C-alpha positions as a printed Julia matrix, in Angstrom:
422×3 Matrix{Float64}:
 28.67   34.5   -18.37
 26.0    34.79  -15.72
 26.63   33.11  -12.37
 23.92   30.55  -13.17
 25.6    29.64  -16.46
 29.01   29.43  -14.82
 27.72   27.0   -12.21
 25.83   25.02  -14.84
 29.09   24.67  -16.83
 30.94   23.42  -13.74
 28.12   21.0   -12.9
 28.08   19.74  -16.49
 31.75   18.82  -16.23
 31.49   17.28  -12.73
 28.26   15.26  -12.87
 27.17   12.48  -13.2
 30.9    11.65  -13.31
 33.86   13.97  -13.84
 34.82   14.73  -17.43
 33.09   14.36  -20.79
 34.54   11.2   -22.35
 35.09    7.55  -21.39
 36.41    4.3   -22.89
 33.93    1.62  -23.89
 34.39   -1.97  -25.04
 33.62   -2.8   -28.67
 33.58   -6.56  -28.32
 32.48   -9.19  -25.84
 34.42   -9.83  -22.63
 31.88  -12.02  -20.85
 33.42  -15.49  -20.92
 36.73  -17.18  -20.29
 37.05  -17.73  -24.05
 36.48  -14.02  -24.68
 39.27  -13.16  -22.27
 41.57  -15.73  -23.85
 40.97  -14.09  -27.24
 41.17  -10.51  -25.96
 44.39  -11.01  -24.06
 46.61  -14.01  -23.39
 47.09  -16.19  -25.39
 44.92  -14.98  -28.29
 46.28  -11.45  -28.48
 49.61  -12.85  -29.67
 48.12  -13.57  -33.1
 47.38   -9.97  -34.14
 50.74   -8.99  -32.63
 52.46  -11.35  -35.01
 50.44  -10.1   -37.98
 51.25   -6.46  -37.23
 54.94   -7.33  -36.83
 54.82   -8.83  -40.35
 52.98   -5.84  -41.83
 52.4    -2.58  -39.89
 49.29   -1.86  -41.96
 47.62   -4.75  -40.15
 47.32   -2.43  -37.15
 44.41   -0.85  -39.05
 42.82   -4.3   -39.38
 43.25   -5.6   -35.86
 43.27   -2.5   -33.62
 41.33    0.74  -33.18
 44.11    2.83  -34.79
 42.19    3.61  -37.98
 39.33    5.37  -36.18
 41.33    6.95  -33.39
 42.36   10.63  -33.26
 44.48   12.23  -30.56
 43.62   15.79  -29.5
 46.92   17.21  -28.27
 47.83   20.54  -26.65
 50.47   22.19  -24.52
 47.92   24.67  -23.15
 49.82   27.71  -24.39
 46.8    29.43  -26.02
 43.63   28.1   -24.41
 40.55   29.63  -26.06
 40.9    33.35  -25.38
 42.34   32.74  -21.92
 46.01   32.55  -22.85
 48.83   30.34  -21.57
 47.36   28.54  -18.59
 49.34   25.33  -18.96
 48.66   21.8   -20.2
 46.41   20.61  -17.38
 44.1    23.63  -17.63
 43.57   22.76  -21.3
 42.19   19.32  -20.5
 38.47   20.31  -20.42
 38.83   21.88  -23.87
 40.62   18.83  -25.28
 38.0    16.51  -23.79
 35.37   18.71  -25.39
 37.04   18.32  -28.78
 37.07   14.55  -28.29
 33.36   14.68  -27.48
 32.67   16.54  -30.75
 34.67   14.03  -32.8
 32.55   11.2   -31.41
 29.21   13.04  -31.51
 29.43   14.38  -35.04
 31.63   11.9   -36.9
 31.78    8.67  -34.9
 35.52    9.07  -34.42
 37.05    7.71  -31.21
 39.24   10.36  -29.67
 41.43   10.8   -26.64
 42.94   13.99  -25.25
 46.66   14.29  -24.47
 48.15   17.28  -22.64
 51.92   17.64  -23.01
 54.07   19.51  -20.5
 56.98   20.33  -22.77
 59.78   22.79  -22.04
 60.21   23.74  -25.7
 58.56   23.34  -29.12
 61.14   20.7   -30.0
 60.34   18.71  -26.86
 56.65   18.86  -27.76
 57.41   17.74  -31.33
 59.53   14.85  -30.13
 56.91   13.69  -27.64
 54.05   13.72  -30.13
 56.11   12.12  -32.91
 57.07    9.25  -30.64
 53.48    8.38  -29.79
 51.97    9.08  -33.22
 51.86    5.44  -34.35
 49.13    4.82  -31.76
 46.67    6.94  -33.74
 45.05    7.32  -37.14
 45.28   11.1   -36.94
 46.42   13.98  -34.71
 44.45   17.14  -34.0
 46.65   19.87  -32.53
 44.84   22.43  -30.43
 45.36   25.63  -28.43
 49.06   26.09  -29.2
 50.27   29.66  -29.41
 51.79   31.34  -32.47
 54.43   31.34  -33.81
 55.4    28.03  -32.19
 52.3    26.34  -33.62
 53.56   26.8   -37.18
 56.92   25.14  -36.44
 55.24   22.34  -34.48
 52.73   21.47  -37.19
 55.32   21.6   -40.0
 57.71   19.31  -38.16
 55.03   16.79  -37.2
 53.64   16.62  -40.73
 57.15   15.78  -41.91
 57.74   13.16  -39.21
 54.37   11.42  -39.12
 52.68    9.32  -41.81
 49.2    10.13  -40.52
 47.18   13.36  -40.86
 48.35   16.11  -38.51
 45.97   19.09  -38.43
 46.13   22.21  -36.27
 42.42   23.01  -36.06
 42.86   26.51  -34.66
 44.52   27.3   -37.97
 42.89   25.22  -40.65
 39.48   24.44  -39.19
 38.89   28.15  -38.65
 40.21   28.9   -42.13
 37.98   26.38  -43.89
 34.79   27.57  -42.24
 35.75   31.22  -42.71
 36.53   30.72  -46.41
 33.23   28.92  -47.05
 31.22   31.67  -45.4
 33.3    34.35  -47.12
 32.69   32.95  -50.6
 28.94   32.91  -50.04
 28.84   36.31  -48.38
 30.74   37.91  -51.23
 28.39   36.28  -53.75
 25.43   37.83  -51.94
 27.27   41.17  -51.91
 27.78   40.95  -55.66
 31.55   40.71  -55.36
 34.31   38.21  -56.19
 37.01   36.97  -53.85
 39.76   37.8   -56.34
 38.65   41.45  -56.44
 37.85   41.96  -52.75
 39.91   44.15  -50.44
 40.25   42.26  -47.17
 41.28   43.63  -43.79
 42.13   41.13  -41.08
 42.61   42.29  -37.5
 44.85   39.8   -35.75
 47.96   38.02  -37.0
 47.97   34.84  -34.96
 47.59   31.22  -36.06
 43.95   31.5   -37.12
 44.38   34.8   -38.98
 47.43   33.63  -40.93
 45.75   30.32  -41.84
 42.53   32.07  -42.91
 44.34   34.45  -45.21
 46.59   31.75  -46.67
 43.58   29.62  -47.51
 41.78   32.61  -49.06
 44.86   33.14  -51.21
 44.64   29.52  -52.33
 40.97   30.05  -53.13
 41.7    33.09  -55.35
 42.22   36.18  -53.17
 45.11   38.48  -54.09
 47.84   39.13  -51.54
 48.07   42.76  -52.61
 44.41   43.18  -51.59
 44.95   41.84  -48.05
 45.86   44.16  -45.16
 46.74   42.24  -41.99
 47.15   44.1   -38.71
 48.92   42.99  -35.56
 49.41   44.94  -32.33
 51.78   47.32  -34.1
 49.42   48.13  -36.96
 49.4    47.2   -40.62
 51.92   44.57  -41.67
 53.83   46.26  -44.49
 57.05   45.73  -46.42
 58.89   48.41  -44.46
 58.75   46.51  -41.18
 61.75   44.46  -39.99
 60.05   42.74  -37.02
 57.97   40.16  -38.89
 57.87   36.42  -38.47
 58.06   34.24  -41.57
 54.29   33.78  -41.51
 53.5    37.48  -41.17
 55.99   38.41  -43.88
 53.79   36.68  -46.48
 51.32   39.53  -46.04
 53.79   42.4   -45.94
 52.41   44.55  -48.74
 53.96   47.75  -50.08
 51.51   50.32  -48.75
 51.34   53.6   -46.87
 48.48   52.3   -44.73
 49.48   52.0   -41.09
 46.36   51.91  -38.91
 43.0    50.18  -38.91
 41.39   53.46  -39.96
 43.7    53.57  -42.97
 43.08   49.97  -43.95
 39.35   49.83  -43.38
 38.57   52.81  -45.59
 36.87   51.38  -48.71
 37.49   47.77  -47.72
 35.07   45.06  -48.85
 35.77   42.57  -46.06
 36.74   42.71  -42.38
 37.89   39.52  -40.62
 38.37   39.88  -36.89
 40.42   37.26  -35.02
 41.54   39.55  -32.24
 39.51   40.87  -29.32
 36.23   42.45  -28.26
 34.91   45.8   -29.54
 37.92   46.62  -31.72
 35.86   47.6   -34.79
 33.79   50.7   -34.21
 30.54   51.67  -35.9
 32.39   54.63  -37.4
 35.01   52.38  -38.92
 32.32   50.09  -40.32
 30.74   53.1   -42.01
 34.04   53.68  -43.83
 33.84   50.33  -45.63
 32.58   49.81  -49.2
 28.98   49.07  -50.12
 27.65   45.69  -48.9
 30.52   45.12  -46.49
 31.22   41.63  -45.19
 32.22   41.48  -41.52
 33.35   38.33  -39.73
 33.8    39.4   -36.11
 35.03   36.12  -34.65
 36.54   37.05  -31.28
 34.91   34.95  -28.57
 32.92   35.35  -26.49
 32.69   39.05  -27.35
 33.11   39.92  -31.06
 35.01   42.85  -32.5
 31.62   44.44  -33.18
 28.25   43.15  -32.05
 25.72   42.38  -34.82
 23.11   44.78  -33.5
 25.68   47.61  -33.48
 26.79   46.69  -37.0
 23.23   46.59  -38.36
 22.42   49.91  -36.76
 25.46   51.46  -38.43
 24.97   49.8   -41.86
 21.75   48.28  -43.21
 23.73   46.6   -46.0
 26.25   44.75  -43.82
 26.57   40.93  -43.9
 27.96   39.86  -40.54
 29.06   36.58  -38.97
 30.46   35.87  -35.51
 31.75   32.91  -33.57
 28.64   32.8   -31.38
 25.7    30.44  -31.65
 23.19   33.06  -30.5
 23.67   35.18  -33.64
 23.11   34.25  -37.29
 26.07   33.1   -39.42
 28.1    31.32  -36.75
 31.67   30.7   -37.91
 32.45   27.58  -35.88
 35.08   24.87  -36.33
 32.62   22.11  -35.52
 31.33   22.59  -39.06
 34.64   21.27  -40.33
 37.09   19.22  -38.31
 34.93   16.12  -37.48
 34.05   15.55  -41.13
 37.5    16.47  -42.49
 39.05   13.79  -40.29
 36.23   11.36  -41.12
 37.0    11.63  -44.82
 40.76   11.46  -44.28
 40.54    8.39  -42.03
 38.17    6.53  -44.31
 40.63    6.51  -47.19
 43.66    6.31  -44.85
 45.13    9.59  -46.08
 48.71   10.29  -45.06
 48.12   14.06  -44.8
 45.36   16.64  -44.99
 46.59   18.69  -47.93
 45.52   22.01  -49.45
 43.28   20.31  -52.02
 41.4    18.48  -49.27
 40.91   21.75  -47.41
 39.63   23.46  -50.57
 37.24   20.58  -51.2
 35.86   21.04  -47.69
 35.42   24.77  -48.34
 33.44   24.18  -51.54
 31.28   21.45  -49.99
 30.46   23.63  -47.0
 29.65   26.66  -49.14
 27.47   24.59  -51.51
 25.5    23.01  -48.67
 24.35   26.42  -47.46
 22.53   26.86  -50.79
 20.55   23.64  -50.42
 17.0    23.75  -48.98
 17.2    23.72  -45.18
 15.91   20.53  -43.61
 13.2    20.3   -40.97
 15.7    18.99  -38.4
 17.62   22.27  -38.61
 14.47   24.39  -38.4
 13.31   22.41  -35.36
 16.69   22.7   -33.63
 16.65   26.49  -33.94
 12.91   27.03  -33.47
 12.5    28.5   -36.95
  9.62   28.39  -39.41
 11.84   28.86  -42.43
 15.45   29.56  -43.41
 17.1    29.97  -46.75
 20.4    31.05  -48.28
 20.79   34.79  -47.75
 22.42   37.46  -45.64
 21.42   35.77  -42.37
 22.25   32.28  -43.59
 25.57   32.09  -45.44
 26.88   28.91  -43.83
 25.21   25.67  -42.63
 24.09   25.16  -39.05
 26.07   22.67  -36.94
 22.96   20.55  -36.45
 22.65   19.84  -40.19
 23.26   16.09  -40.5
 24.12   16.53  -44.2
 27.5    17.95  -43.18
 28.55   14.38  -42.41
 27.96   13.23  -45.95
 28.91   16.36  -47.9
 32.23   17.18  -46.29
 33.49   13.64  -45.6
 32.85   12.6   -49.16
 34.5    15.7   -50.62
 37.6    15.37  -48.44
 37.98   11.64  -49.12
 37.65   12.13  -52.87
 40.19   14.97  -52.85
 42.64   12.71  -50.99
 42.22   10.06  -53.68
 42.5    12.57  -56.51
 45.76   14.01  -55.12
 47.38   10.65  -54.43
 47.59   10.82  -50.63
 44.91    8.15  -49.99
 45.93    4.57  -49.36
 42.44    3.12  -49.78
 39.63    3.63  -52.28
 36.3     5.1   -51.21
 34.71    2.62  -48.77
 31.6     0.72  -49.79
 29.44    2.77  -47.4
 30.14    5.98  -49.36
 28.29    8.16  -50.11
 27.52    8.47  -46.43
 24.03    9.46  -45.31
 24.19    9.11  -41.54
 26.65    8.14  -38.86
 24.91    4.76  -38.7
 26.29    3.96  -42.16
 29.68    3.36  -40.58
 28.4     0.58  -38.36
 26.28   -1.43  -40.76
């Protein structure tokens, strides 16, 4: 970043008051009677009701619309393990996005835990406070163990967004990009550079959506993950194919798709030229992608490329997913966010990109027109229809798969955030 942008970022976080979130009152506290109802003696009544039936916590407290964003700071953005406190600005930012895009109250929690088990125990013990838990910036492979254990121990949705949010948005964009390329997911040869939490989750979701494991070549720092290796984690071993490919050059030759979740400038123009016709490239390393779009387009006129950046077309960004996924899950009081709910979000996101683009989106990006095509394979974050499309799809999938504890609320189908407060 430029020095001006760095200082602007620091000023944004410091002024007019430090941080990005605050707590606000939702009811009156102006009179003595208000205070008697809010605290002693009136507060005893909801206490008694919740003691009789724990579900009454959803009726008398903020639990049902409250999500915790929790991290141990072991994998902050692309900056690495800088500790829990350093992760706080990111977690506050996630809470801001929950509120801004989905009307979900959210608080950040940074846990200084000496081990994955200590982290699991800490989060599990405070889980009843919340309606959902969003795990964030936790390194692999510990993140897999942590999420699995917390899903088992908690009766509220637990969702590691670095894994599943990235996967959902990637899968939606991938389906549309392959359609434009005249290819099908089940036939596509996919190379993924990176084998961390996001890469594993992306490939697992693509498998659930129809991709074939024998067509996926995943690479870590040691090269292609293949069946002859004996150094693989459980998660990597899923993608250990029987192949003689060992390097990125080997894998990329003739490939239909490249998914980068690694580091900057790791895919060369020469390697891109080795790919099949109409290659699909998702170069998602941030802030610098594996290959810059202008370099890719200069090398291949037929390439369809997405990145994680907002200043290029086809931004693959988690904000397209997690606020609305949690909105739908909370609204039907889902106990988990399961694979069917994730797949429903993928389909809703992919379908929305094919709808006519609204004026609000054009105005936000200073465009005269925009339509489904190579430079628009996934909706823009400013599209207010995301709120309705994804929340509804996720909520219905929760009901259909038996993990919802409430029917669709009366305000569904949602149109705007205001629908929640009518």
